[in-house]
FIKEMAR-400924 format. One record per residue: residue in one letter; z, y, x of N, C-alpha, C in turn. Coordinates in pm, whole numbers, plus 50000, padded with zeros to 5 digits. Atoms other than C-alpha are relative to their C-alpha. Example, Ala and Ser with C-alpha at 12.3 -4.5 7.8 and 13.67 -1.06 7.14 Angstrom:
<guvexs>
A500004988150089507804955051230500005012050090;S499944988149918507144989451367500735010949923;
</guvexs>
This chain:
<guvexs>
M499465004050131421225244287798500354985249999;L499785014450006420925206587850501304995850068;S498775003649929423825205788097501255003049919;F498874996750087426065220587827499894993049865;A500205007250125425025195287562501304995149939;W498725005350048428615183287537500675009049897;I499344991250096429575213987333499644996349855;I500355004350136427795198287034501104991349940;L498865007950046430805174787015501275008449988;V498794991949997433355201887084500225007249868;F499854991950121432645222186770500654992349884;P499315007150109433485195686505501414995550039;A498655003649956436455184486717500945011849984;L499194988050018437755220386720500255002849852;G499864997550143437105223686347501094991549939;L498985008650062439225193686256501385002750058;L498704997149940441985202986504500605012949945;I499514987450055442235238686375500514998049858;N499565002450137442415227186015501224990849994;L498845009049996444855199686108501275007850035;A498834992649955447175224586279500375011649908;F499734987550073446805255586062499494999949856;G500615000350132445125243985739500945004049888;K499054996950107448295247285531500345014849995;R499644985949994448655283485638498835009349969;I501124990650007445135297585629499285000149867;G500584999850134444115288385273498654993249991;K501225007650025441135270985116498735006650052;P501254993949951438395296685192499844998850152;F500085000649855439265296585561499854985650049;I500185014249965439535258585574498524996449992;A501425003050016435995255585438499165007550102;L500754992049902434795283685668500094993950138;V499825006149868436245267185978499194987250012;A500705012949997434855232785892498485002049998;G501444997650010431415245685790499445006850123;S500474993049880431125269286087499904990750120;A500025009749889431935240886326498724991749995;V501215008250012429065219686190498755008750021;F501154991049981426705249786180499805003050149;A500114997649856427495256886547499384987950070;S500615012149943426625220686630498514999349966;F501414999750039423365224686436499215009650088;I500674990449912422445255686638499874994150141;T500065006549868423295236286955498894989550002;A501065010250006420995207786844498625006650005;I501284992849992418175232986791499745004250144;G500154996249860418805246087142499634988350089;L500345011949922418665210687283498544996149977;A501405003150030415355204787104499065009550072;A500834990149930413935236987247499984997450149;S499935002949856415125227787597499164987950036;L500845011849975413485193487572498525003549989;L501404996350022410285208987442499425007250121;A500474992749882410085230387756499704990750117;L500235009649892410005198887972498714992349976;P501155009050020406965176688034500404988049915;A499705010850093406715148287781500714988350067;D499415011649933407585121388037501365003050063;A498704996349943410705140488148501015003449891;R499134996150111412255144787802501074989449972;S498875009150013415175121587862501025004050106;V499004994449908418265137488016501364994349965;T498645005150018421675121688066500985010650045;V498984989849970424625145588055501354992950010;P498705006749986427775129188202501145009349959;M498834992250040431125140388062501234996150082;W498925004449912433745119088238499834985250028;S500035014249966434175085588410500964992749909;W499235006750105435405061688146500594986850051;I499575013349954435565025888280499364997550136;H500525002949866435235016888648500794988250055;I499375012449954436044980788740499034993050093;G500925006049904434484967289058498695007650002;N501304993350004430764974089042499575003849858;F500324996850139430904978488664500555013749965;Q499594986450033430995014488550499335004649872;V500524994050123430595030788211500575014149991;D499584986150017430725068488184499855004149854;F500214993850131431195088087866498955010850023;A501124991149971427825105187868499115001249878;L500914997550111425235119487631498574997950045;L501435001849976421595108787617499255009949911;I500754989850073419465138487517498524996750016;D501445003050001415965126787426499485002849859;P500534996450133413615132287129500654992649884;L499405007650110415165104286920501415004749969;S498624995750024418795114786967500065014249946;V500014986250049417915151286906499595000449852;V500375000750142416155142786576501204995849916;M498835004750074419235123686464501095010749995;A498994989549997421545151986573499645011349905;L500444989550092419465177186379500224995849855;V499805004950137419605155586066501485000149965;V498565001050027423355149386094500625013849981;T499364986850007424315185586159499345009149898;G500694991350095421635202585947500354996649857;V499655004350135422125182485630501525000449982;G498544999650007425835179885711500535013949972;F499554986350026426205217685716499795003949855;I500274996650140424555221585375501014993149908;I499035007350082426885195085234501385006350012;H498734992849984429905213185382500005012749915;W500134987750076428665245285221500194997349850;Y499895003950141428285228384883501424995649966;A498685005850028431625210484911501095010649994;A498994989450003433505243184967500325004149858;T499794996850142433035250584596500314987649919;Y499855012250080432755215184461501424994650007;M498695006349981436125204084604501175008949961;L498894991850048438135232384451500784993049889;V499325007850103438945208084170499834985250032;D500095014449975439565170684169499074993649897;D500935006950089437685144183973500385001349853;H499584997450138439685153183660499965015049968;H500154985550017438835190383697501345007350004;R498744993049973442375198883800499905006450138;E500084992949872442875223484083500494991050113;L499645008649887442905204784413501025007250087;S498954993849919445985210984624499455004150136;L500414995249868445705229484954500034988650102;R499885011249906446855198185140498804990649987;M501125009050021444165176184984498675006650039;Y501224992749964441485202885030499825000150152;G500085000149854442295205685400499714986250055;R500225013749954442415168085441498544996049985;F501395003650024438945164685291499105005450111;F500874994249898437345188485540500334995150140;I499665006649873439255173085830499244986950012;Y500735012650000437745139685733498505002350021;L501434997249984434255155185706499675003450144;N500244996549860434485170786052500164988050092;F499825012249920435795138086193498784991049988;F501195008150018432835120086043498835005550082;I501094993849924430345144786196500194997350149;L499715002549859432065140986534499664985750039;M500265014049968431855103086524498524996649989;M501435002750015428275102786401499225005650118;L500654994449882427225125786685500304991750124;T499655009049888429095103386929499104987749999;L500855011950013427055074086796498565002950042;V501444997949978423585089586805499705006150136;L500244993949869424045107887137500494991250115;A499495008949895425605078487326498864995450091;N501025005049907423775067387638500254985550038;N499705014049969425315032587644500554993249875;Y499615007650118426235004887402501505000849972;L498564999450024429985007787452500385013049929;Q499744987250066430035044487357499425000149859;L500575001350133427715037187066500964992449908;Y499055007950080430285011486950501195008449956;V498894991150037433035037886957499605008749881;G500484992050112430965060686733499784991749876;W500265009350110429985030986517501294997049923;E498715002850065433615022086449500625012749944;G499464987350047434535058686414499465004049864;V500574996550132432125064586126500464989949894;G499445009750094433455032585968501365004449951;V498684994950039436975046885971499855012249910;A500214987850080435715080485840499514996549860;S500515003850132433825063485557501114994049915;Y498875005650074436945043985459500895011149945;L499144989050043438975076185443499355008249890;L500694991350096436325095085246499694992749869;I500285007650123435345067585001501264998649917;G498735001550069438995062084914500785013049990;F499304987249999439775099384910500865001949875;W499194999550122440915097684544500874987449998;Y499255012349976443485072084659500854995749881;Y499185003550116445445073584333499214992249896;K500825008050090442505056984154499824986150061;P500185013649946442545018984200498554997050036;S501415002849971438735018084185499575006350131;A500364993449874438445043084471500674993150118;A499305007049892441085025684681499344986650031;N500665012949980439394992084628498625001750062;A501324997549943435975006784708500095003050149;G499804997149859437275020485037500294987450080;K499685012649931438744986685131498774990950007;K501195008550002435564968785029499005004450106;A500924994849899433414991485244500494996750140;F499435002449868435774987285538499874985450040;I500025014449969435954949285517498584994950020;V501395004749986432234943285461499395005150130;N500544994749875431384966185751500604993350122;R499405007149885433814947285974499204987550035;I500825011849972431584916785937498835003950089;G501114995449916428624935986072500475004750135;D499494994849872430744952786339500354988750096;F499735011649917431794918486464498724995550071;G501285003449938428094911186523499655009550112;L500304990349895427714943386721500864997550123;A499115002849887430744935086937499524987950079;L500495012049931429394900287015498705002950073;A501274996649936425944914387092500225007750129;I499724992249879427384939387341500584991050109;M499475009549901429394911687512498904991450059;W501105008649955426294889987531499095007950095;L500824991649912424284918787679500675002050135;F499294998449873426974923487940499814987750088;F500165012149920426754887188050498554997750042;L501415001749964422944888188048499555010050105;F500514989349913422394921588222501085008650062;G498994990549956425634940888260500584997150137;K499435003449870426944921788560499115004750114;E500924996049895423824928288764499755015149997;A500284985750011423084962888632501245008350027;G498764992749976426744972588662500335009949890;S499734990650109426674990888329499434994549870;L500595003050130425804989487962499135011649953;V500874988650031423615020487978498664994849949;F501255004550061420495017187763498904998350104;Q501125000549905418035025388043500184988850102;D499755010549900419715001388288499704986249942;I500255013050063419584972388044498514998149973;F501435001150030416004979787940499204998050129;A500685001849871414964982288307500174985750051;A499735013849955416564948188375499154989849925;L500835009250076414294932788110498744996050076;E501265002749929411314934888344500094987750089;G499855011649912412724908888580500724988449936;A499245010550069414354887088316499194987149993;G500665012950009413584849888313499804995749856;S500325005050134412414829088019501264996749921;A498765003350070415954817287938500675012749947;T499414987350042417174853187923499235005849882;I500834994950110414264863387702500304992349872;A499695008250118415054834287470501365003949942;A498674996150047418694845487453499975013149923;L500094987250069417544879587331499824998449849;T500095002450145416744864186992501394999749939;G498625000250049420444856886949500635013850003;V499444986549988421404891587073499485009149889;T500594991050100418984909486842500384996149857;L499545004150133420014888486542501435004949974;L498654994550015423614899086605499945015149976;L500194985650024422464935386630499505002449857;L500494998950137420614930086302501134998149900;L498855001950088423794916786142500815012849990;A499284987250000425534948886246499265010449918;A500804990250072422674969586107500024997549850;T499965002950144422714951485771501325004449938;G498724995250051426384960385735500025015149985;K499924985350003426154997185823498935005949909;S501104994650079422805002385647499814992849867;A499965006050135423634981285339498734992349966;Q501145008750027420914954985359500504986049966;I499655013950028420874918785244500504993650129;P499135003750113423394902085263501235009149986;L498774991949996425934930185331499835013449929;F500274987550070424734956285082501025003149891;V499194999050122427464951084821501015011350002;W498984989649994429784978384947499495013649955;L500494986350019427485008284900500045004749854;P499884995150139427245009784515501435003749962;D498614996850032431045008684489500485012550073;A499594988249923431275036384749499765012949925;M500194988050081430155060684480501295004949938;E498704995750049433845062484386500525012050078;G499594988449923434235088584660499455012849940;P500554987250047433645125784595498505000950028;T501464999249988429965134584549499525004950137;P500454996249866429665153384883500084988550099;V499895011849914430795120985047498784991149980;S501185008150029428005101984873498775005950068;A501164993549940425495127684996500024999050151;L499924999649854426765129085354499924986150062;I499885013049935427645093085433498944990249951;H500805010850057425565072185197498595004349964;A501384995950022422355092285186499385005250129;A500614992849889421865112685500500334994550137;T499595002649862423755098585795500494985850027;M499405012649957426065068485819499114987949973;V500775011850034423835043685640498704998950080;T501205000549916420945052785868500324995750143;A499615003549864422945042986176499374986750043;G500625012849966421595007386159498545001450037;V501414997449969418005019786154499885006350137;Y500024993349869418725042586449500294990150112;M499635009549895420375014486646498854990550031;I501155008849975417354991686600498905007550074;A501024991949932414975019786700500395002550145;R499544997749863417095027487006499894987450083;S500025012849928417204990587101498644993249993;H501315006350024413484984987039499484991850118;P500475009049893412804970887391500554985949987;L499435013450022415144942087305499314993149884;F500605006050119413664936386960498534996350024;E501405002849974410094937687090499814986650071;L500095012849929410834906987303500394988249912;S499655010750093411894887186995499205001549872;P500814999250123409054884086740500704993949879;T499275006350112411304861486531500925010049933;T499084990150057413914888586487499245011249931;M500794989450062411254914686414499524995949862;T500445004950131409904893186133501154999749901;V498825000350087413404888285994500375014149955;V499694986050034414034925986007499065005049891;A500994995150095410814933485821500214993949862;W499855006450130411404907885546501335003449934;I498734995650058415064917185501499825013949939;G500254986750053413934953185458499194999849873;A500875000550118411164944685212500724994249879;L499315006450113413294921484999501185008449951;T498924991150042416244945485000499455011649918;A500624988950073413954973884889499654995749858;L500405005050131412604952784603501214997049913;M498825003850077415964938984494500745012349947;A499244988250040417744972684489499235008649900;A500814992150095414844990384313500014993749862;S500005006750130414804964084039501345001949929;I498684997750061418554968483983500115014449951;A499884985850034418215006483974499365003349866;I500724996350122415845005883677500814997649873;V499195002550120418604993883439501375006650007;Q498704993649988421605013283570500085012449910;T499814988250085423055040183344500885010550067;D499194990549924425475056383591499095007250098;L500954992349920423555084683761500204997850149;K499765001849857425245080684100499694985750044;R500345013849962424775042884094498494997950005;I501475000349988421065047484027499615004750139;L500314994549867420975068684342500514990950111;A499475009249900423135043484528499044988550026;Y500965011049981420735014784464498675005250055;S501194993949940417885038384544500175001450150;T499734998849856419515044784881499804986550070;I500175013349942419695007484950498514996650010;S501435002950002416035004284854499245007850107;Q500704991949900414895033085073500374996050142;L499625005449870416875019385365499204987350029;G500865011749983414924987385305498635003950053;Y501274995149947411735007185360500105003250149;M499824996849858413125019885691500064987350084;F499955012749928413934984285797498614993750006;L501375005150000410434974085696499195007050108;G500744992549899409065001785917500324995550141;V499655004049862411034992786230499714985350021;G500285014349987410504955686157498564997050035;V501425002149965406714959286185499625007950125;G500264992749875407084980186501499635014549980;A500314985950027406445013786332501305008150006;Y498704993649984409595029486475499955014849963;A500124985850032408385065286446499905002049849;A500114999150146407455059386080501364997649935;G498665002650053410925044886015500915012050016;I499194988049977412595075386171499505011549914;F500594989850088410205097885976500564998749859;H499465002050135411355082385649501505002549998;L498574996949989414965084785766500235015049983;M499844985550006414505122285808499695005549861;T500354994850132412715129085478501004995349895;H499025005450095415135106485291501295007950003;A498774992149989418045127085423499915012449912;F500174988050081416625157785250500064996849850;F500095001550145415695144384910501154991949941;K498905007550058418545119584871501295008149999;A498854990950004421225144684970499855009849884;L500274991050111419585168284721500324993349867;L499765007250125419725142084445501504997649977;F498585002350017423365133484508500755012849966;L499284987550024424485169684517499685005749862;T500304995750137422625178284198500704990949899;A499235009150087424225147384043501465004649993;G498654994550002427545162784145500115012149909;S500014988550090426615194783964500004995449854;V500035005550135425785174483654501374994049964;M498695006250023429075155583689501045010749966;H499084989050031431005188483698499735005649860;A500364994350130429095201883397500364990749886;M499705010150103429725169383206501464995550004;H498565003249992433475169083292500234985750048;G499815013049937433145137883505499144988949945;E500845010350061430705118983282498704998550080;L501225002649923427815102283469499034990749928;N500865009050076426305080083199498795007749947;I501194992550042422705091783151499704998249852;D500205001950144422745077482797500795010249918;L499194989950068425315104382711499625014150043;M500454986849956423365132982863498895004949907;G501114994850081420055147782745500105015049981;G500054985850026418985183782702500565008850109;L499404992049893420415195083037499005009550064;K501014991249943417115211383134500215014449957;K499814986550051417825241482914501355005750043;R498654995349970421525243483000500245001450149;M499844999549854421195237883377498625001050065;P501394999249953417725250783472499854998950152;K500105000949853418385254983846500214985650046;T499725013949965419925220583874498854990949960;Y501135008250045417015206083676498865000550100;W501134999049907414345219483910500344994150136;Q499595006049873416335208884212499984984749991;F500025014550018416835173784078498574994949988;L501405004050016413165172083980499294999350134;A500625000149868412095181084334500434987750080;G499525011849930414305153784478499454987249943;A500515012150064413195127984223498524998050029;A501435001149971409505135784282499774995550143;A500135004349860409945132184658500384985450014;L499595014049997411805099384608498944991049939;A501015008050069409125086884370498714998750079;G501255000349924406455092884633498905007849933;F501024991550062404695119784430499095005550108;P500944996249894401525128284626500295013650061;L499894988249914401905153784905501435004850020;L498614996549974405705155884888500554991650115;A499475005949876407965145185176500094984849994;G499845014550009408805110385052498694992549997;F501315006450006405155102684990499454997650139;W500595001249866404065109285349500724989450083;S499265009449915406865089585514499914985749947;K500125013450058406695060185271498604994450025;D501385004449979402915058785304499784995750145;A500145003749858403205057885684500554986050025;I499435013449985405455027085660499124989649934;L500825009850072403265009585402498684997350074;Y501245001949924400145015285613500234990550118;E499705008749886401764999485920500374985949953;A499655013250054403134971185704498744992349962;F501255006650037399624963685574499304994450123;L500645004849877398314960885930500714987750054;K499235011349951401084936586012499914988049907;S500005010950098401174916285690499725005549862;P500284995450138399484923085355501074995849900;A498935004450090402304903285191501155010150001;L498964989949991404854928285320499575012849928;W500514988050068402654956685196500074998349848;A499985002450145402424940584850501415001849944;V498614998250044406224939084821500355014850002;G499684985849987406474974984942499335008549895;I500724991650097403844988884706500534997449859;F499405002650131405354971384403501365006949989;T498734992849998408734985484503499785014949978;A500314985950021407105019884514499775003049852;L500204998350145406065015184149501355000649928;L498674999950062409645006684050500765012850035;T499304987949956410945036184253499575012149917;A500504988850080408715060884071500524999149857;F499545001850138409755046083736501475003949986;Y498584997150021413535047283785500365014350038;S499734986049964413405081683951499805009149879;F500284991350113411795097583648500694995349872;R499135004350110413765076083406501285008350003;A498794991849987416815094483542499725014549959;V500354986350036415025128083505499905001549849;Y500264998750143413935121983148501264997549917;R498815003250079417175106283024501085010750016;A498934990449976419465132183182499655014249955;F500334985950016417545164583142499115003149880;H500924997550111415005160582860500604995349868;G499545004250131415375154782489501145008649949;E498874992950060418375165182284501324994750057;P498695004449951422035163882392500514987949919;R499525012150067423565129782314501524998650007;S498545000349998427225138982357500525014349994;E499374986850008429665167682317499965007150135;H500044994049866429825172982693498615005450032;A501374995349975426025175582714499695012549919;Q500234988550088426035200382425500565012850062;H499334988249945428395223782613499875001150152;A500204999249854427145218182970499475013750038;H500474986949954426425248983176499694999250149;E500404999749860424935258083513501215002550090;Q498904998249906427205256583815499845013150078;S500004987349927428095285984038499044999750118;A500934998849887425935298684324500484992350122;G499475007549887428275281784572499524985650004;M500505013750007426905248384452498484999449985;T501455000650024423325257084352499195006150115;F500814993249898422195280884628499734991550124;P500295008149879422635257384930498934989449978;L500925011150027420505231184757498545004150012;W501404995849986417355252384776499474996850140;F500445003849865417255245085150499604985250003;L500385014150010417195207985069498734998349919;V501255000350077414465214684811498825002450093;I501084997149905412345229785089499704987650084;G500215012249922412895198485297499354989049920;A500575010450084412125175385006498525002349970;L501394996850032408865193684939499104999850123;F500904997049889407575201585286500304992750131;A499695006849874409305180085553498954989750037;G501045009949972406505154585518498855005450081;L501104994049922404105179185682500204997950150;L499765002749858405755170186013499434986650044;G500505013349962404225135486000498734996249928;L501255002950070400755137985848499234988950071;P500745011249939398545107285905498795004850079;A501104996649909395695106386154498725003849927;I501234996750071393045109785882499845015049982;F500084985450014393875146985872499815006950135;G500204994049869393425152286244500734992250107;E499465007849888394355139586587501445003650032;H498694995549956397475160386650500865005449885;V499254994750115398825166486300501354993149982;N498725007250012401615140786333500975005750103;V499124992949907404115164486492501194991350038;L498835008249971407115141386461499624987850084;G500445011349920405165111586593499755003850144;G500224995349864404085131786895501305003150071;W498704996949941407645143286952500734987350043;L499305012549969408975107586944499234990950094;E500845008849919406125093187149500614996150134;P499415004349872407975094087486501054989049985;V498965010150021410775072787336499384986349978;F500635012750036408405046087205498694997850075;A501245001049922405745049087475499734985950050;D500165013549948406365013287586499484990249895;I500475008850106405224999087251498504997850015;K501425003549991401914980787276499454997449860;E500595001650133399784984186964499174987149995;T500745012750017398514950586841499105000449878;H500814999050121397004961986512499365013949994;H500714987350010394394988986467499285000649866;G500664998250127393275001986132498905010550012;S501084990250002390315023386039500405011749909;E499734988450085390285057585878499734997049854;S500325003550139388665043185567501114991649938;L498885008050051391465017385533501215008849972;E498854991250018394115043985579499825008849878;L500274991650117392465066285321500124992049870;T499915008650118392195037285075501464997449962;L498585002650026395885028485111500725012749958;F499464987050038396705065385086499775002649852;L500334998050141394945067084748500734990049910;V499285010150078396525034584628501465004249981;S498604995550010400025048084707500125011449899;S499974988850094399195079884513499924995249856;V500195005150136397985060784209501234992449953;I498815007850036400985037284214501155009149959;A498934990750032403425066484217499765006549864;L500324993550128401645083483928500134990349883;I499855010050106401575051083727501484998249965;G498575001650024405335046683769500575011749922;I499544988150072405965082583656499494999849856;F500585000550133403615077983360500714989749912;L499295010250077405385045883250501365005349952;A498724994250041408715064183247499795010549891;Y500324989850100407125092683049499674993649865;A500395006850123405625068682796501194993649931;R498855007150059408905050082746501095009649953;Y498824992050031411475078082744499705013749942;I500354987250061409605109382635499164997749873;K500885002350115406755098082407500444988149915;R499545012150069408315064482316498854993049927;W501165006750058404895049582253500324985249975;G499725013750039404865015682088499744989950108;W500335009849895403164997382371501035000250113;A498984999249895405785010282617501284992949956;T498835007050053408604997982394499774985049996;A500345014350004406814964682349500054993950139;L499965004949862406454961382725501444998050044;Q498605001549963410174967082769500614987749933;K499485011850068410954940482508499484987250065;A500565011949934408624916182684500744996850129;L499285002049874410614921283002501514998749979;S498575000450031413984919082825500754988150060;P499265010949934414824884582974500545003750138;L499524995749869415234902683305501185009649991;Q498984989750017417704927483159501374995350048;K498665004749967420824906283196500194997650150;P499835001649855420254895283559500065013350074;L500004987049932419504931283656501295007649972;E498754993250032422524945183473501174994150078;H498945006549922424704919683653499704999850149;K500364998549858422994928283984499834986450068;Y500305013649953421844892184024501274992050030;W498725007049984425534881684018500384997950147;V499685001549858425794886984393501495002150024;D498564997649983429304901884372500804988249947;E499305011550056430404873284148499884987850093;L500205011149907428914848384394500925001450121;Y499134997849885430774863984687501474997849963;M498625002050043433994864084486500324985149988;A499755014250024433624827384394499954991850129;V500245008349882432404814284729500835004350121;I499334995049880434184836484981501385005749970;V498754992650018436874859384842501114991249941;E498975008150063438734835784608500484988450087;P499505010449909438794806084852500885005550111;L499174994149895440154829285121501355004449945;R498724996150061442784842584882500894987849979;R499205012250020443864807184794500514994750133;L499575004449868443954798085163501145008650052;A498954990949957446014829085238501294997349924;S498825003150081448364820384951500684987350051;W499435012649948448804785085092500725002550132;F499364996949872449544798485440501305007849977;Y498794992350028452034822485286501144990849956;R498975009150050453854794685103500484990450108;V499665010549903453714768685380500315005950137;G499824994849865453224787185705501085010550008;D499024989249995455194818385630501314995949934;G498795003250076457604805185368500844989150063;R499245011449948458554772285530500175000550151;F499925001149855457704774085900500605012650063;I499564987849933458044810386009501385004349951;E498694996150051460884819185774501064989550034;G499055010449961462484785485851500495001950141;V499614997849860462434792586225500905012350012;V499224987649991463674828286181501394998249939;N498705002150065466404818285935500874990350078;G499245009649920467374788586154500625006550122;V499474992949883467754810586462501155009149959;G498944991150048469754835386258501274992349966;S498845008150038472004808186118500724994650123;Y499395005149877472564793186464500765011150071;T499344988849934473404827386602501305003649932;V498784997150075475924833486325501094989850034;R499005010449971477644799886389500515001250143;A499594998549861477644805286765500935012050016;G499144988249993479114839686717501384997249945;A498705003450058481834826086494500834991550096;Y499295008649905482734799586756500545008250116;V499574991649888482844825087036501135009349956;A498964990950050484924848286816501374993250000;R498725007050002487594821286785500624999350139;M499495000549863487864820687164500665013250040;Q499404987149968488814857587162501375001149932;S498675001150062492494850487094500915011850032;G499134988949959493954880787271501114995750094;L498975005149909496214858287493499515001050144;L500434997949862496024868887859499964986950077;G499975012949932496914833887973498724992249976;M501245007150034493914819387792498815006050075;Y501094993449927491614845587949500054996450148;A499855003349858493024838188297499554985750026;L500415014049986492514800788243498484998849994;S501475000450012488914806688133499355005250126;F500544994349877488294828488438500104990050114;F499785009849893489784801688667499034988349988;I500925011350021487704773688511498575004050037;G501354995349967484514794488541499785001250149;A500124998549856485184802888907499954986450068;A499995013449942485944766288982498664993149981;L501305006350026482694754888820498925005950090;I500994993749911480664780289020500194995050142;L499725004949864482384769489344499544985750016;L500435014049995481764732889263498484999050008;Y501485000249998478074740489199499475002650140;F500504996649866477594756589541500354989150101;I499635011049908479464728089712499024988549986;L500915011250023477244701889547498595003350046;V501364996349961474034721189606499895001150151;G500034998449855474924729789964500084986850071;
</guvexs>
């Protein structure tokens, strides 16, 4: 099975090619069937790869499957090859498994556009072509065995995200959001390109490749100067990760990306693309481990991003934007995990987050359809009775996000917070306070959207969506409730952390520097439980019971309302400091450089050519004698030249 791993890429490629060639002829049901079946086939292949790895000894669970020779210059060679190991297989399972459910949901959701008008066959086919292209590029990224191939997948998902975010291209907000995502990500991608070049000059010349294992093996004999240079390399890799995974300072694109169709929000900005930065850091952990400075920066960027985004989420009224800032915050937790060296815990949270956040986005899409495009939670209310299936699905996702005890998000978040406490109690304090905010805004959305009385005409007439949109989500509900059982902490037994044991061969080189006790782990476990319950209770007191003390507490915190509503004015700051000066500079270059210099040169050449042509035209008199004289003079000049030169 492992030698045929390449077919996992073939299926989505075939799906998009078939729909590209025949989509206009085969109709919407077959377009969705082709696209969804392609991703499902890749998911089955990923399961087969996991089973094949499981049959091997733990220390042999890393297999390279070459596909073709790509670059061969001198002793430098890069093949297009797949790395099949526990980490890449987990990522492939997440991408294809959650991706298939989203394709299934989108088959019904995308029958109409954002104005509830029937979507044309051309647009419907284009959407699923883009989705399959995204899956193909994401698999290329996570299965790459070298940095150059990873870069191809990295840029590929950037292109796919641009196409999908701006899918409603006739809306200026969607078109601008797509451009914003593309441009902001280019900043991070520039860091990745520089890091790969630097790695080539540090190790690639001697190793003859950019293959992960070759570069990591070369670290053993690296000198002190090379080790010092790794701080620069890893900081550039971190810059790339902050762009793709929407962390400080490059997080500003993700909230605007909610302009894309809801399945896009679920696929790209909850389950897959935004986790690429976390995956890249985990894959490159031998480099990061040699730079404690970068590791500290990663951890604090993650912690501060988690806190900042969670604080903004508590005042948002747009349901998808609440989830968008929640995504940024949860990605911050993942960065916190990998930053303190808890790579398995970071990947664990990546996996559980894919389930409950995709679930939340897709249920938000159901609400959006029922509300005729309205997403303001202040105009909802009473949806529990009108959309009971969607309510229970959203509640399961919100509870997992809030870290409700024993649900998936609780286990993975607790694993990160425990490791953060061992590394730095200050990091843990930021993380645990963020957990309180997370629980509050998660259930604020539940209570405002689904409880109480309808607060608008659309809410009054909302109704449950069809089985094509509700049935697939039950699989995500199962993941949101029970996926955490794959990573139970050691206090429940020695071998209960199934995911940690599976990933152990990948991170076997990590040397543990901090050791906690079972009593400490149990204490932190209980603290996390209490914090989550307090956050849920505060939301209940404020939005369901409306107790006086809860209202008074909100008024006491009202000075924070404006900064949070304006998202700390970060977008305004970027516009004032970066965007507007660049626009003015571009305008100056247009007026001076383009208007005067370039156009002056072009117009001058054109004018000279016109005058020269007019002069030559006058010489074309039609008199044979004049032509003969010209011929004689030319021949005489050529003869004179050879006489003088000779």
